[in-house]
C-alpha positions as CSV (number, residue, x, y, z in Angstrom):
1,M,-76.0,168.4,262.3
2,V,-75.3,171.3,264.2
3,Q,-71.8,169.6,265.0
4,K,-71.0,168.7,261.5
5,K,-71.6,172.7,260.3
6,K,-69.4,173.5,263.2
7,S,-66.8,171.0,262.3
8,L,-67.0,172.3,258.9
9,L,-66.9,175.8,259.5
10,A,-64.0,175.2,261.6
11,R,-62.1,173.5,258.9
12,L,-62.7,176.1,256.5
13,K,-61.0,178.5,258.9
14,V,-58.2,176.5,259.8
15,N,-55.0,178.5,258.8
16,Y,-52.4,177.5,256.2
17,K,-48.8,178.9,256.2
18,I,-47.4,179.3,252.7
19,V,-43.6,179.5,253.0
20,F,-41.0,180.3,249.9
21,L,-37.3,179.3,250.9
22,N,-34.1,179.8,249.0
23,D,-33.6,176.1,247.8
24,D,-29.8,176.0,248.9
25,T,-29.5,178.4,252.2
26,F,-33.2,177.3,253.2
27,E,-33.6,181.0,253.8
28,E,-37.2,182.1,254.0
29,K,-37.9,184.6,251.6
30,A,-41.9,185.2,251.8
31,A,-44.7,183.6,254.1
32,F,-48.4,184.0,253.5
33,T,-51.3,182.9,255.6
34,L,-54.5,181.8,254.5
35,N,-57.1,179.5,254.9
36,R,-60.0,177.9,253.0
37,L,-62.6,180.1,253.6
38,N,-60.4,183.3,252.2
39,V,-59.3,181.3,249.2
40,F,-63.2,180.6,248.7
41,I,-64.2,184.1,248.8
42,V,-61.4,185.3,246.9
43,S,-62.3,183.2,243.9
44,S,-65.6,183.9,243.8
45,L,-65.2,187.6,244.0
46,L,-62.4,187.3,240.8
47,L,-65.2,184.8,239.0
48,V,-68.1,187.9,239.0
49,M,-65.6,190.4,238.5
50,L,-64.3,188.2,235.1
51,I,-68.0,187.5,234.2
52,T,-69.1,191.0,234.7
53,L,-66.3,192.0,232.7
54,V,-66.8,189.6,229.9
55,T,-70.5,190.6,229.7
56,S,-70.1,194.5,229.5
57,I,-67.8,193.6,227.0
58,L,-70.3,192.0,224.8
59,I,-73.1,194.3,225.2
60,F,-70.9,198.0,224.7
61,T,-68.8,196.8,222.3
62,P,-68.8,195.2,218.6
63,L,-67.6,192.2,219.5
64,K,-71.1,191.1,220.2
65,E,-71.9,191.2,216.8
66,Y,-69.6,188.1,215.8
67,I,-71.8,186.0,218.5
68,P,-73.6,183.3,216.2
69,G,-77.4,183.9,216.3
70,Y,-77.0,187.3,217.2
71,A,-78.2,190.4,214.5
72,D,-78.4,194.1,215.7
73,V,-81.8,195.7,215.1
74,S,-80.2,198.8,213.5
75,L,-78.2,196.7,211.2
76,R,-81.0,194.8,209.9
77,R,-83.2,198.2,209.1
78,D,-80.1,199.1,207.1
79,I,-79.9,196.0,205.1
80,A,-83.6,195.9,204.5
81,Q,-82.9,199.7,203.3
82,M,-80.1,198.9,201.4
83,S,-81.9,196.0,199.8
84,L,-85.2,198.5,198.2
85,K,-82.1,200.7,197.4
86,V,-80.2,198.1,195.2
87,D,-83.8,197.4,193.6
88,S,-84.5,200.5,192.5
89,L,-80.9,201.1,191.2
90,E,-81.4,198.2,189.3
91,D,-84.5,198.6,187.3
92,L,-83.2,202.1,186.4
93,L,-80.3,200.7,185.2
94,V,-82.3,198.4,183.2
95,S,-84.4,201.5,181.9
96,N,-81.5,203.5,181.3
97,D,-79.3,200.3,179.4
98,Q,-82.8,200.1,177.3
99,Y,-82.8,204.2,176.7
100,I,-79.6,203.5,175.6
101,D,-80.0,200.7,173.1
102,N,-82.8,203.0,171.3
103,I,-80.9,205.7,171.1
104,K,-77.8,203.7,169.2
105,Q,-80.4,202.2,166.8
106,V,-81.2,205.6,166.1
107,I,-78.0,206.3,165.2
108,N,-77.2,203.4,163.4
109,G,-80.4,204.3,161.4
110,K,-82.3,200.5,162.5
111,A,-85.0,202.6,164.0
112,G,-87.6,201.0,161.9
113,S,-89.2,198.1,164.3
114,N,-91.1,199.2,167.5
115,D,-90.7,195.8,169.9
116,T,-87.8,197.2,171.9
117,L,-88.2,200.9,172.0
118,N,-91.3,201.2,175.1
119,I,-88.9,203.3,178.0
120,H,-90.9,204.9,181.1
121,S,-94.3,204.9,179.7
122,K,-93.3,207.0,176.8
123,P,-94.5,206.5,172.8
124,Q,-92.9,204.1,170.8
125,L,-89.8,205.8,169.4
126,I,-90.3,205.0,165.1
127,D,-93.2,205.6,163.3
128,T,-92.0,204.7,159.8
129,N,-95.2,206.2,158.6
130,F,-94.5,209.3,160.3
131,R,-96.0,212.6,158.9
132,I,-95.7,215.9,160.1
133,G,-98.5,218.2,160.2
134,A,-99.0,220.8,157.2
135,K,-98.4,224.0,158.3
136,P,-99.0,227.1,156.2
137,A,-96.2,228.6,153.8
138,E,-96.6,232.4,155.7
139,D,-96.2,231.1,159.1
140,S,-93.2,229.3,158.4
141,M,-91.6,231.9,156.3
142,L,-92.5,233.9,159.6
143,R,-91.2,231.8,162.3
144,M,-87.8,230.9,160.2
145,M,-87.3,234.4,159.7
146,I,-87.9,235.0,163.8
147,E,-85.7,232.4,164.9
148,D,-82.7,233.5,162.6
149,Q,-83.0,236.7,163.8
150,N,-82.9,235.7,167.8
151,Q,-81.3,232.4,167.7
152,Y,-77.6,234.2,168.4
153,G,-78.9,236.8,171.0
154,I,-77.8,236.2,174.3
155,A,-81.2,236.6,175.4
156,A,-82.2,234.0,173.5
157,A,-80.0,231.4,174.6
158,D,-80.3,232.1,178.5
159,A,-83.7,232.7,179.1
160,P,-86.0,230.2,180.5
161,K,-88.3,228.9,178.3
162,K,-91.9,227.4,179.0
163,V,-92.2,225.1,176.1
164,S,-95.5,223.4,175.6
165,G,-94.4,221.9,172.1
166,I,-91.2,221.6,169.9
167,A,-92.6,224.8,168.2
168,G,-91.7,226.6,170.9
169,Y,-87.9,226.0,171.3
170,A,-85.7,228.9,170.0
171,F,-83.4,226.3,168.1
172,F,-79.5,227.4,167.2
173,T,-78.5,226.4,163.8
174,P,-75.6,223.6,164.3
175,V,-73.6,224.6,161.2
176,K,-74.5,227.0,158.1
177,G,-74.4,225.4,155.0
178,S,-76.8,223.9,152.0
179,V,-78.8,220.9,152.9
180,K,-78.3,218.1,150.4
181,E,-80.5,215.4,151.3
182,K,-83.3,215.9,152.5
183,F,-85.7,214.2,155.5
184,N,-87.3,211.2,154.3
185,T,-89.0,208.3,156.7
186,R,-89.4,206.3,154.0
187,N,-86.0,206.0,152.9
188,N,-85.0,205.3,156.6
189,H,-83.4,208.9,156.5
190,F,-84.5,210.4,159.7
191,G,-82.5,213.6,159.7
192,I,-80.8,216.2,157.1
193,D,-77.6,216.0,155.4
194,I,-76.2,219.6,155.3
195,A,-72.8,220.0,153.1
196,T,-70.5,222.4,154.5
197,A,-66.6,222.8,154.8
198,K,-64.6,220.4,156.6
199,G,-63.4,221.4,159.9
200,E,-66.5,223.8,160.6
201,T,-67.5,223.6,164.1
202,I,-70.8,221.9,165.1
203,K,-72.8,223.6,167.9
204,A,-75.2,222.7,169.9
205,A,-79.0,223.0,168.8
206,L,-80.4,223.3,172.7
207,E,-78.6,223.1,176.0
208,G,-78.8,219.4,177.4
209,T,-76.9,216.5,178.2
210,V,-74.3,214.3,176.2
211,V,-75.7,211.1,176.4
212,F,-73.9,209.2,173.8
213,G,-70.7,210.1,172.6
214,A,-68.6,207.4,170.2
215,W,-67.2,205.7,166.8
216,T,-70.0,203.8,165.0
217,T,-68.9,201.8,161.5
218,E,-71.3,203.4,159.6
219,N,-71.9,207.1,161.1
220,G,-68.3,207.7,162.2
221,Y,-68.2,210.0,165.3
222,V,-71.5,210.1,166.2
223,I,-72.9,212.7,169.0
224,A,-76.3,212.6,170.9
225,I,-77.7,215.2,173.5
226,Q,-80.6,214.7,175.4
227,H,-82.3,217.7,175.7
228,S,-85.7,218.6,178.0
229,N,-88.9,217.7,177.4
230,D,-88.3,214.0,175.6
231,L,-86.6,215.8,172.6
232,V,-83.0,214.4,171.1
233,S,-80.8,216.1,168.9
234,I,-78.1,213.5,167.0
235,Y,-74.9,214.7,164.8
236,K,-73.6,212.0,162.7
237,H,-70.3,211.6,160.3
238,N,-67.9,214.3,162.9
239,A,-64.3,214.2,162.4
240,V,-63.8,215.1,166.1
241,L,-66.5,215.1,169.2
242,L,-65.6,217.7,171.5
243,K,-68.0,216.4,174.7
244,K,-68.0,213.3,176.2
245,V,-71.0,211.2,177.3
246,G,-72.6,213.0,180.8
247,N,-71.0,216.6,179.7
248,F,-73.8,219.1,180.0
249,V,-73.9,221.5,177.3
250,R,-75.5,224.8,176.5
251,V,-77.3,226.2,173.6
252,G,-74.5,227.2,171.0
253,E,-71.4,225.5,172.5
254,P,-69.4,223.6,170.3
255,V,-69.8,219.7,170.3
256,A,-67.9,218.6,167.2
257,I,-66.3,219.4,164.2
258,V,-67.4,218.6,160.3
259,G,-66.1,215.7,159.1
260,S,-66.4,212.9,156.4
261,T,-66.2,209.8,159.2
262,G,-68.2,206.2,158.6
263,E,-69.0,203.9,155.9
264,L,-72.4,206.0,154.8
265,S,-70.4,209.0,154.3
266,N,-69.5,210.6,151.0
267,G,-67.9,214.2,151.7
268,P,-67.8,216.4,154.4
269,H,-71.2,217.0,155.9
270,L,-73.2,216.9,159.1
271,H,-76.0,214.7,159.0
272,F,-78.7,216.5,161.7
273,E,-81.7,214.5,163.3
274,L,-84.3,215.6,165.9
275,W,-86.3,213.0,168.1
276,Y,-89.4,214.3,169.6
277,R,-91.1,212.5,172.1
278,G,-90.2,209.2,170.4
279,N,-90.8,210.5,166.8
280,A,-88.3,211.6,164.1
281,V,-89.2,215.0,162.7
282,N,-88.0,217.2,160.1
283,P,-85.0,219.9,161.4
284,I,-86.0,222.1,158.3
285,N,-89.4,222.6,159.9
286,Y,-87.8,224.4,163.3
287,I,-84.2,225.5,162.1
288,H,-83.2,227.7,159.3
289,F,-79.6,226.5,157.8
């Protein structure tokens, strides 16, 4: 057994010479002397280096993500968080779509049904039997006088308000004119019609964000503004809209031009509506026209 081992070791150490000759002149160009043991050692080292290089590349570079079955822990966490965000955005999108649909129903005068008008656990939008509570005549006259004196002041427009109800707002008169058709929920007339000259500027009753601004067949150019405390003001039959959806407007800022657009219009006027917490309210009780 020892002799065989020595014989094998001896054979591994037998030197071989590799000579490179010129084929035409047989001139020796280069020569290398090596044996099987050297070839085995060099090949083993090269193989180990290659394995180490490939392993390092897979561990420390993004190539590892292309290995079937491999998943980065941080990638899984990011995917889970993104999935939760997508679910939340889908719910928010559905709620916003319902909210916009409700506003469209109000604008188109189709607010008699309460089946689809429940948003974010808010009260139902329309009650056709809605009746505003009566107020003493002296109180209404005093409130209108105060609003008429203060609604054009800078302090009234810019001072922060602590509003507990709609009566706490200092409304800006959208347009001056005479009321030719009053508020009447029994006839599905959820606002008032203010007759005025064509081309008059319509101003925002309160500051807020435009949530609707488009053409409708019945009401022409319509713009709706979402205010704080679940209050929405709507302006119909306009000739031109000066603001787009998403614009923030301040109190008294121009939002449209008086016109007579839409099938339901019979002359230059503004159809103005106020919706407070899902219910139509009579603008005359809060704004002096």
